[in-house]
C-alpha positions as CSV (number, residue, x, y, z in Angstrom):
1,M,107.9,59.9,98.2
2,S,109.9,58.6,95.5
3,G,113.7,59.4,94.6
4,N,113.1,60.6,91.0
5,T,110.7,63.1,92.0
6,A,112.8,66.9,91.8
7,L,110.1,68.1,94.4
8,D,109.8,65.6,96.8
9,N,113.0,64.3,97.3
10,N,114.7,68.1,98.5
11,I,112.6,68.9,101.4
12,V,113.3,71.7,103.4
13,S,111.4,74.4,106.4
14,L,113.3,76.6,108.5
15,A,111.8,79.7,110.6
16,G,114.5,82.6,111.9
17,K,115.6,85.9,112.7
18,V,117.4,87.2,109.7
19,I,121.0,88.9,110.7
20,S,121.5,90.1,107.1
21,S,120.8,92.3,104.6
22,P,120.5,90.4,101.5
23,E,123.1,90.8,99.2
24,F,123.3,90.1,95.3
25,S,124.4,86.7,93.7
26,H,123.8,86.3,90.6
27,E,121.2,86.5,87.5
28,V,119.2,84.8,85.0
29,Y,117.9,85.9,82.0
30,G,117.3,88.9,83.6
31,E,116.1,87.4,87.0
32,G,118.0,88.2,89.7
33,F,118.4,86.4,93.0
34,Y,119.8,87.5,96.0
35,I,121.2,85.5,99.6
36,V,120.4,86.5,102.8
37,Y,121.2,84.7,106.5
38,I,118.3,82.9,109.0
39,Q,119.5,82.4,112.6
40,I,117.8,79.7,114.0
41,P,117.2,79.3,117.6
42,R,119.2,75.2,118.7
43,L,117.8,73.4,121.6
44,S,121.5,73.1,122.9
45,E,120.9,76.9,123.5
46,T,122.7,78.2,120.1
47,Y,122.3,78.8,117.3
48,D,122.3,77.7,112.9
49,N,123.1,80.5,110.8
50,I,121.6,79.4,106.9
51,P,121.8,81.3,104.1
52,V,118.7,81.5,102.1
53,M,118.9,82.0,97.7
54,F,115.8,83.3,97.1
55,S,114.9,85.0,93.2
56,E,113.5,89.1,93.5
57,R,109.7,88.0,91.5
58,L,109.1,86.0,95.2
59,V,110.1,89.3,97.3
60,R,112.1,92.0,97.0
61,P,115.2,92.3,98.7
62,E,114.1,96.0,100.0
63,S,111.7,94.1,102.1
64,I,113.3,92.2,104.5
65,K,115.0,93.8,106.3
66,E,116.9,92.7,109.9
67,S,116.1,92.2,112.7
68,C,113.0,91.1,111.1
69,Y,112.2,86.5,111.3
70,L,111.1,84.8,107.7
71,S,109.3,81.5,107.4
72,V,111.2,79.6,104.3
73,E,110.1,76.9,102.4
74,G,111.9,75.3,99.3
75,Q,115.0,72.6,98.7
76,F,118.8,72.5,100.1
77,R,121.0,72.9,97.1
78,S,124.8,73.0,96.0
79,Y,126.5,75.3,93.6
80,N,130.3,74.4,92.7
81,N,131.0,78.2,92.8
82,F,135.2,78.5,91.0
83,N,137.9,81.4,92.1
84,N,141.2,81.9,91.9
85,T,142.0,82.0,95.3
86,N,140.0,78.5,96.2
87,G,139.7,76.6,93.3
88,H,136.3,74.8,93.1
89,K,134.6,74.1,96.0
90,L,131.0,73.7,97.1
91,M,128.6,76.5,97.6
92,L,125.3,75.4,100.3
93,T,122.8,77.0,100.0
94,V,118.6,76.9,100.7
95,F,116.8,77.9,97.6
96,A,113.5,79.6,98.5
97,R,110.4,78.7,97.1
98,E,108.1,80.3,99.0
99,I,108.9,83.1,101.5
100,E,106.8,84.8,104.5
101,I,108.0,87.8,106.6
102,S,106.9,88.9,109.6
103,Q,108.2,91.7,112.2
104,E,107.4,89.3,115.3
105,E,109.0,86.1,115.4
106,V,106.4,83.1,114.9
107,T,106.9,80.3,117.0
108,H,107.0,76.6,115.2
109,K,106.7,74.3,116.6
110,N,110.5,72.8,114.5
111,P,111.7,76.0,112.8
112,N,115.0,73.7,111.1
113,Q,113.9,70.4,109.3
114,I,114.5,68.4,106.1
115,C,114.0,65.3,104.2
116,L,116.3,64.5,101.4
117,N,115.8,61.3,99.2
118,G,119.0,60.7,97.5
119,F,122.0,58.5,97.1
120,V,125.5,57.6,98.0
121,C,128.5,58.8,96.0
122,R,130.8,57.9,97.9
123,K,131.4,55.1,100.6
124,P,130.7,56.3,104.4
125,M,133.4,57.7,106.7
126,Y,132.7,56.2,109.8
127,R,135.3,57.0,113.2
128,T,135.0,57.1,116.7
129,T,136.0,60.7,118.7
130,P,138.8,60.6,121.5
131,F,135.9,60.1,124.1
132,G,134.0,57.6,122.1
133,R,131.0,59.8,120.7
134,E,130.6,57.2,116.7
135,I,130.3,60.3,114.0
136,A,130.0,58.3,110.4
137,D,130.3,61.2,107.6
138,I,127.6,60.6,104.4
139,L,127.8,62.8,100.7
140,L,124.6,62.3,99.7
141,A,123.8,62.9,95.9
142,V,120.3,64.0,95.2
143,N,118.1,64.6,91.9
144,R,116.9,67.9,91.4
145,A,115.6,68.7,87.3
146,Y,117.2,68.8,84.2
147,N,119.4,66.3,85.2
148,K,121.3,68.2,87.6
149,S,121.8,67.0,91.7
150,D,123.0,68.7,94.5
151,Y,125.5,66.5,96.8
152,I,124.7,67.3,100.4
153,P,126.7,66.2,103.5
154,C,125.3,64.6,106.3
155,I,126.9,63.5,109.9
156,A,124.7,60.8,111.4
157,W,125.4,59.6,115.2
158,G,125.2,57.0,117.3
159,R,123.4,53.9,115.8
160,N,122.9,55.9,112.5
161,A,126.5,56.3,112.2
162,R,126.8,52.5,113.1
163,Y,123.9,51.6,110.3
164,A,125.8,53.9,108.0
165,A,128.6,52.9,107.8
166,T,127.4,49.5,106.1
167,F,125.5,51.7,103.0
168,E,127.3,51.4,99.9
169,I,128.3,53.8,97.1
170,G,125.2,54.2,95.1
171,D,122.3,52.8,98.5
172,N,119.4,56.0,97.8
173,I,118.5,56.7,101.4
174,R,116.4,59.1,103.3
175,I,117.7,61.2,105.6
176,W,115.8,63.7,108.2
177,G,117.2,66.3,110.1
178,R,118.9,69.9,111.2
179,I,120.4,72.7,108.3
180,Q,124.0,72.8,110.7
181,S,126.3,75.5,110.6
182,R,129.8,74.5,111.7
183,V,132.3,76.6,112.1
184,Y,135.8,75.1,111.4
185,Q,139.9,76.1,111.2
186,K,142.0,76.2,108.0
187,K,145.0,76.4,107.4
188,I,146.0,78.5,104.5
189,S,150.1,78.7,105.1
190,E,152.3,77.7,108.2
191,D,151.6,81.7,109.1
192,Q,147.9,81.6,107.7
193,V,145.3,79.7,109.6
194,E,141.5,81.2,108.1
195,E,137.9,81.0,109.7
196,R,135.4,79.0,107.5
197,V,132.0,78.0,107.9
198,A,130.6,74.4,106.6
199,Y,127.1,73.4,105.8
200,E,125.9,70.0,107.0
201,I,122.7,67.6,107.4
202,S,122.6,67.0,111.4
203,V,120.8,63.3,110.8
204,S,117.6,62.4,113.3
205,K,116.7,59.7,111.1
206,M,117.2,57.6,108.1
207,E,116.3,54.4,106.0
208,A,117.4,53.2,103.2
209,V,114.7,52.4,99.9
210,K,115.0,48.7,99.7
211,E,112.9,48.3,96.6
212,N,116.5,50.5,95.0
213,N,119.0,48.9,96.8
214,N,120.6,45.6,96.6
215,K,121.1,44.7,100.1
216,K,118.2,44.7,102.6
217,E,118.3,46.3,105.6
């Protein structure tokens, strides 16, 4: 896998239940793009609700109904969204390259998996929780075609977190894991708290791409 290859450095495979009707997102050169949310079970019997963006040329929006099931192959992408309320905000979504629709749930060994090859773009933040659990936050820049990059937040635990703490800005790393959704509270003002959803990669495996790094593992 090469860090400069547009397709194989950002691979997502998802399968889940549709929990929203497709909503129009934007149009590019007459091609309409829509967003639909799918619910994917975790091993812990909770769920991740993941946004999937697709082109009307890939599948007609009206063919995706709530309670049907989607299998999606694509990439995890970031977009800089601006509005007058929140200013610039990093939006994350799965960009679908292939979609299969079924009326019944299809059993997948791993219904939520992602592989990324990118570059550390800020020093990872290592910390321990009050219960002693080790965590590291990583922001990964993943190259895309036409000199674009996707900026993807990742979270590592335990020994992976300790390993992530050794990374420096510019290090080339590979990450395997799953996309997770996390609800959090953001304080808007003294008497107003807003519930928001963050999307990040929960890391199960990681490695340095040594040929592109100055240091050895």
